[in-house]
DSSP file (Angstrom, degrees, kcal/mol; ACC not computed):
  #  RESIDUE AA STRUCTURE BP1 BP2  ACC     N-H-->O    O-->H-N    N-H-->O    O-->H-N    TCO  KAPPA ALPHA  PHI   PSI    X-CA   Y-CA   Z-CA
    1    1 A X              0   0    0      0, 0.0     2,-0.1     0, 0.0     0, 0.0   0.000 360.0 360.0 360.0 131.9  -74.3   24.1   20.7
    2    2 A X     >  -     0   0    0      1,-0.1     4,-2.2     4,-0.0     5,-0.1  -0.351 360.0-116.8 -73.8 158.1  -73.8   26.1   17.6
    3    3 A X  H  > S+     0   0    0      1,-0.2     4,-2.6     2,-0.2     5,-0.2   0.907 114.8  52.2 -62.1 -43.1  -71.1   28.6   17.3
    4    4 A X  H  > S+     0   0    0      1,-0.2     4,-2.2     2,-0.2    -1,-0.2   0.887 110.1  49.1 -63.5 -37.4  -73.5   31.6   16.9
    5    5 A X  H  > S+     0   0    0      2,-0.2     4,-2.3     1,-0.2    -1,-0.2   0.898 110.9  50.4 -66.8 -40.2  -75.3   30.5   20.1
    6    6 A X  H  X S+     0   0    0     -4,-2.2     4,-2.1     2,-0.2    -2,-0.2   0.917 110.9  48.4 -62.7 -44.5  -72.0   30.2   21.9
    7    7 A X  H  X S+     0   0    0     -4,-2.6     4,-2.3     1,-0.2    -2,-0.2   0.902 110.3  51.9 -63.9 -41.4  -71.0   33.7   20.8
    8    8 A X  H  X S+     0   0    0     -4,-2.2     4,-2.3     1,-0.2    -1,-0.2   0.910 109.0  50.4 -61.4 -42.4  -74.4   35.1   21.8
    9    9 A X  H  X S+     0   0    0     -4,-2.3     4,-2.3     1,-0.2    -1,-0.2   0.893 110.1  49.9 -63.6 -39.4  -74.0   33.5   25.3
   10   10 A X  H  X S+     0   0    0     -4,-2.1     4,-2.4     2,-0.2    -1,-0.2   0.884 109.4  51.7 -66.6 -38.0  -70.6   35.1   25.7
   11   11 A X  H  X S+     0   0    0     -4,-2.3     4,-2.6     2,-0.2    -2,-0.2   0.915 109.6  49.9 -62.7 -42.6  -71.9   38.5   24.6
   12   12 A X  H  X S+     0   0    0     -4,-2.3     4,-2.3     2,-0.2    -2,-0.2   0.912 110.6  49.5 -63.6 -42.4  -74.7   38.2   27.3
   13   13 A X  H  X S+     0   0    0     -4,-2.3     4,-2.0     2,-0.2    -1,-0.2   0.915 111.9  48.8 -61.3 -42.8  -72.1   37.2   29.9
   14   14 A X  H  X S+     0   0    0     -4,-2.4     4,-2.3     1,-0.2    -2,-0.2   0.907 110.4  50.7 -64.5 -41.9  -70.0   40.2   29.0
   15   15 A X  H  X S+     0   0    0     -4,-2.6     4,-2.1     1,-0.2    -1,-0.2   0.888 109.1  51.4 -64.1 -38.8  -73.0   42.6   29.1
   16   16 A X  H  X S+     0   0    0     -4,-2.3     4,-2.1     2,-0.2    -1,-0.2   0.893 109.5  50.3 -64.0 -39.2  -73.9   41.3   32.5
   17   17 A X  H  X S+     0   0    0     -4,-2.0     4,-2.4     1,-0.2    -2,-0.2   0.907 109.4  51.1 -63.9 -41.4  -70.3   42.0   33.7
   18   18 A X  H  X S+     0   0    0     -4,-2.3     4,-2.7     2,-0.2    -2,-0.2   0.866 107.1  54.0 -64.5 -36.1  -70.5   45.5   32.2
   19   19 A X  H  X S+     0   0    0     -4,-2.1     4,-2.1     2,-0.2    -1,-0.2   0.940 109.7  47.1 -62.3 -46.3  -73.8   46.1   34.1
   20   20 A X  H  X S+     0   0    0     -4,-2.1     4,-1.7     1,-0.2    -2,-0.2   0.922 113.1  49.4 -60.1 -44.0  -72.1   45.1   37.4
   21   21 A X  H  X S+     0   0    0     -4,-2.4     4,-1.8     1,-0.2    -2,-0.2   0.912 111.6  47.4 -63.4 -44.0  -69.1   47.3   36.6
   22   22 A X  H  X S+     0   0    0     -4,-2.7     4,-2.5     1,-0.2    -1,-0.2   0.815 106.9  57.8 -70.0 -29.5  -71.3   50.3   35.8
   23   23 A X  H  X S+     0   0    0     -4,-2.1     4,-2.6     2,-0.2    -1,-0.2   0.886 104.6  52.5 -64.9 -37.3  -73.4   49.8   38.9
   24   24 A X  H  X S+     0   0    0     -4,-1.7     4,-2.1     2,-0.2    -2,-0.2   0.946 112.6  43.6 -61.4 -47.9  -70.2   50.1   41.0
   25   25 A X  H  X S+     0   0    0     -4,-1.8     4,-2.5     2,-0.2    -2,-0.2   0.869 112.5  53.4 -66.7 -36.1  -69.3   53.4   39.3
   26   26 A X  H  X S+     0   0    0     -4,-2.5     4,-2.5     2,-0.2    -2,-0.2   0.929 109.9  47.3 -63.5 -45.6  -72.9   54.6   39.6
   27   27 A X  H  X S+     0   0    0     -4,-2.6     4,-2.5     1,-0.2    -2,-0.2   0.893 111.7  51.3 -62.6 -39.9  -72.9   53.9   43.3
   28   28 A X  H  X S+     0   0    0     -4,-2.1     4,-2.3     2,-0.2    -2,-0.2   0.930 111.6  46.5 -62.9 -45.7  -69.6   55.7   43.7
   29   29 A X  H  X S+     0   0    0     -4,-2.5     4,-2.4     1,-0.2    -2,-0.2   0.895 113.3  49.1 -64.7 -40.1  -70.9   58.8   41.8
   30   30 A X  H  X S+     0   0    0     -4,-2.5     4,-2.5     2,-0.2    -1,-0.2   0.902 111.2  49.4 -67.3 -40.3  -74.1   58.9   43.9
   31   31 A X  H  X S+     0   0    0     -4,-2.5     4,-2.6     2,-0.2    -2,-0.2   0.909 112.0  48.6 -64.1 -41.6  -72.2   58.6   47.2
   32   32 A X  H  X S+     0   0    0     -4,-2.3     4,-2.6     2,-0.2     5,-0.2   0.924 111.3  50.1 -63.3 -44.5  -69.9   61.4   46.2
   33   33 A X  H  X S+     0   0    0     -4,-2.4     4,-2.3     1,-0.2    -2,-0.2   0.930 113.2  45.8 -59.1 -47.1  -72.8   63.6   45.1
   34   34 A X  H  X S+     0   0    0     -4,-2.5     4,-2.4     2,-0.2    -2,-0.2   0.899 112.4  50.7 -64.9 -41.1  -74.6   62.9   48.5
   35   35 A X  H  X S+     0   0    0     -4,-2.6     4,-2.4     2,-0.2     6,-0.2   0.925 112.4  46.0 -64.0 -44.4  -71.4   63.5   50.5
   36   36 A X  H  X>S+     0   0    0     -4,-2.6     4,-1.2     1,-0.2     5,-0.9   0.904 113.4  49.8 -65.4 -40.6  -70.7   66.8   48.8
   37   37 A X  H  <5S+     0   0    0     -4,-2.3    -2,-0.2    -5,-0.2    -1,-0.2   0.888 113.0  46.5 -66.0 -38.7  -74.3   68.0   49.1
   38   38 A X  H  <5S+     0   0    0     -4,-2.4    -2,-0.2     1,-0.2    -1,-0.2   0.917 113.5  47.4 -70.0 -43.4  -74.4   67.1   52.9
   39   39 A X  H  <5S-     0   0    0     -4,-2.4    -1,-0.2    -5,-0.2    -2,-0.2   0.703 104.2-131.1 -73.0 -18.1  -71.1   68.7   53.7
   40   40 A X  T  <5 +     0   0    0     -4,-1.2     2,-1.1    -5,-0.2    -3,-0.2   0.600  67.4 128.3  79.5   9.8  -72.1   71.8   51.7
   41   41 A X      < +     0   0    0     -5,-0.9     2,-0.4    -6,-0.2    -1,-0.1  -0.581  41.6 116.5 -95.9  71.0  -68.8   71.9   49.8
   42   42 A X        -     0   0    0     -2,-1.1     2,-0.3    -5,-0.1     3,-0.0  -0.957  42.2-167.8-138.0 153.6  -70.2   72.2   46.3
   43   43 A X     >  -     0   0    0     -2,-0.4     4,-2.1     1,-0.1     5,-0.2  -0.886  41.8-101.5-130.9 169.0  -70.4   74.5   43.4
   44   44 A X  H  > S+     0   0    0     -2,-0.3     4,-2.4     1,-0.2     5,-0.2   0.878 117.7  51.9 -61.3 -41.4  -72.6   74.3   40.4
   45   45 A X  H  > S+     0   0    0      2,-0.2     4,-2.2     1,-0.2    -1,-0.2   0.879 109.4  50.0 -67.3 -36.8  -70.0   72.8   38.0
   46   46 A X  H  > S+     0   0    0     -3,-0.2     4,-2.3     2,-0.2    -1,-0.2   0.940 113.6  44.4 -66.1 -47.2  -69.1   70.0   40.4
   47   47 A X  H  X S+     0   0    0     -4,-2.1     4,-2.6     1,-0.2    -2,-0.2   0.883 112.4  53.0 -65.1 -37.0  -72.7   69.0   40.9
   48   48 A X  H  X S+     0   0    0     -4,-2.4     4,-2.2    -5,-0.2    -1,-0.2   0.912 109.5  48.9 -64.1 -41.8  -73.4   69.2   37.2
   49   49 A X  H  X S+     0   0    0     -4,-2.2     4,-2.3     2,-0.2    -2,-0.2   0.919 112.5  47.6 -63.5 -44.0  -70.5   66.9   36.4
   50   50 A X  H  X S+     0   0    0     -4,-2.3     4,-2.6     1,-0.2    -2,-0.2   0.894 111.0  50.9 -65.9 -39.4  -71.6   64.4   39.0
   51   51 A X  H  X S+     0   0    0     -4,-2.6     4,-2.4     2,-0.2    -1,-0.2   0.896 109.5  51.6 -63.2 -38.9  -75.2   64.5   37.7
   52   52 A X  H  X S+     0   0    0     -4,-2.2     4,-2.4     2,-0.2    -2,-0.2   0.921 111.1  47.5 -62.4 -44.3  -73.9   63.9   34.2
   53   53 A X  H  X S+     0   0    0     -4,-2.3     4,-2.7     2,-0.2     5,-0.3   0.919 110.6  51.2 -64.2 -43.2  -71.9   60.9   35.4
   54   54 A X  H  X S+     0   0    0     -4,-2.6     4,-2.2     1,-0.2    -2,-0.2   0.936 112.9  45.5 -59.6 -46.8  -74.8   59.5   37.2
   55   55 A X  H  X S+     0   0    0     -4,-2.4     4,-2.6     2,-0.2    -1,-0.2   0.886 111.6  53.6 -63.4 -38.7  -77.0   59.8   34.1
   56   56 A X  H  X S+     0   0    0     -4,-2.4     4,-2.2     2,-0.2    -2,-0.2   0.942 111.8  42.7 -62.4 -49.2  -74.3   58.3   31.9
   57   57 A X  H  X S+     0   0    0     -4,-2.7     4,-2.2     1,-0.2    -1,-0.2   0.889 114.2  51.8 -66.6 -38.3  -73.9   55.2   34.0
   58   58 A X  H  X S+     0   0    0     -4,-2.2     4,-2.1    -5,-0.3    -1,-0.2   0.913 110.8  48.0 -63.6 -42.7  -77.6   54.8   34.5
   59   59 A X  H  X S+     0   0    0     -4,-2.6     4,-2.4     2,-0.2    -2,-0.2   0.875 109.6  52.9 -66.4 -37.2  -78.1   55.0   30.7
   60   60 A X  H  X S+     0   0    0     -4,-2.2     4,-2.7     2,-0.2     5,-0.2   0.920 108.1  50.8 -63.5 -42.6  -75.3   52.5   30.0
   61   61 A X  H  X S+     0   0    0     -4,-2.2     4,-2.2     1,-0.2    -2,-0.2   0.928 111.6  47.5 -60.5 -45.3  -77.0   50.0   32.4
   62   62 A X  H  X S+     0   0    0     -4,-2.1     4,-2.1     1,-0.2    -1,-0.2   0.894 111.6  51.1 -63.2 -39.8  -80.3   50.4   30.6
   63   63 A X  H  X S+     0   0    0     -4,-2.4     4,-2.2     2,-0.2    -2,-0.2   0.922 110.3  48.2 -63.8 -44.8  -78.7   50.0   27.2
   64   64 A X  H  X S+     0   0    0     -4,-2.7     4,-2.1     1,-0.2    -1,-0.2   0.885 110.6  51.7 -64.8 -38.1  -76.9   46.8   28.3
   65   65 A X  H  X S+     0   0    0     -4,-2.2     4,-2.2    -5,-0.2    -1,-0.2   0.906 109.4  50.3 -63.9 -40.2  -80.1   45.4   29.7
   66   66 A X  H  X S+     0   0    0     -4,-2.1     4,-2.4     1,-0.2    -2,-0.2   0.885 108.9  51.9 -64.7 -38.4  -81.9   46.2   26.4
   67   67 A X  H  X S+     0   0    0     -4,-2.2     4,-2.7     2,-0.2    -1,-0.2   0.894 108.3  51.5 -64.9 -39.2  -79.1   44.4   24.5
   68   68 A X  H  X S+     0   0    0     -4,-2.1     4,-2.5     2,-0.2     5,-0.2   0.930 110.3  48.6 -63.1 -44.6  -79.5   41.3   26.7
   69   69 A X  H  X S+     0   0    0     -4,-2.2     4,-2.5     1,-0.2     5,-0.2   0.923 112.1  49.6 -60.3 -44.0  -83.2   41.2   26.0
   70   70 A X  H  X S+     0   0    0     -4,-2.4     4,-2.4     1,-0.2    -2,-0.2   0.930 111.9  47.5 -61.1 -46.6  -82.6   41.6   22.3
   71   71 A X  H  X S+     0   0    0     -4,-2.7     4,-2.1     1,-0.2    -1,-0.2   0.893 113.3  47.5 -65.1 -39.7  -80.0   38.8   22.2
   72   72 A X  H  X S+     0   0    0     -4,-2.5     4,-2.3     2,-0.2    -1,-0.2   0.898 113.1  48.1 -70.0 -38.3  -82.2   36.4   24.2
   73   73 A X  H  X S+     0   0    0     -4,-2.5     4,-2.4    -5,-0.2    -2,-0.2   0.889 111.1  51.3 -67.3 -37.3  -85.3   37.1   22.1
   74   74 A X  H  X S+     0   0    0     -4,-2.4     4,-1.9    -5,-0.2    -2,-0.2   0.911 110.3  49.5 -63.1 -42.2  -83.2   36.7   18.9
   75   75 A X  H  X S+     0   0    0     -4,-2.1     4,-2.0     1,-0.2    -2,-0.2   0.916 111.4  48.6 -62.5 -44.4  -82.0   33.3   20.3
   76   76 A X  H  X S+     0   0    0     -4,-2.3     4,-2.2     1,-0.2    -2,-0.2   0.887 110.0  51.2 -66.1 -38.4  -85.5   32.2   21.1
   77   77 A X  H  X S+     0   0    0     -4,-2.4     4,-1.9     1,-0.2    -1,-0.2   0.873 109.3  50.9 -67.8 -35.0  -86.8   33.2   17.7
   78   78 A X  H  X S+     0   0    0     -4,-1.9     4,-1.6     2,-0.2    -1,-0.2   0.886 109.6  50.5 -68.3 -37.3  -84.1   31.2   16.0
   79   79 A X  H  X S+     0   0    0     -4,-2.0     4,-1.2     1,-0.2    -2,-0.2   0.911 110.4  49.4 -65.0 -41.2  -84.9   28.1   18.1
   80   80 A X  H  < S+     0   0    0     -4,-2.2    -1,-0.2     1,-0.2    -2,-0.2   0.860 108.8  53.0 -66.2 -35.0  -88.5   28.4   17.2
   81   81 A X  H  < S+     0   0    0     -4,-1.9    -1,-0.2     1,-0.2    -2,-0.2   0.847 106.4  53.3 -67.4 -33.7  -87.7   28.7   13.5
   82   82 A X  H  <        0   0    0     -4,-1.6    -1,-0.2     1,-0.2    -2,-0.2   0.799 360.0 360.0 -72.0 -27.9  -85.6   25.5   13.6
   83   83 A X     <        0   0    0     -4,-1.2    -1,-0.2    -5,-0.1    -2,-0.2   0.478 360.0 360.0 -76.9 360.0  -88.4   23.5   15.2
């Protein structure tokens, strides 16, 4: 295995770990939002902050998934060029 391929694989592993981590935070923010909405103890700024966090974690997950796709496609194109 070449060094660049090894580094790419480690980046992909790290990105997958970050996706799992951000899913945990996303679930926590969504549960908090739902709990506050059900109990009726909310004000506009609190809900706005929670919506911002939910969108932030969701966008991070999408970004990491896109990076994984890019890295795997880059790896496949390099393999095809070598053949």
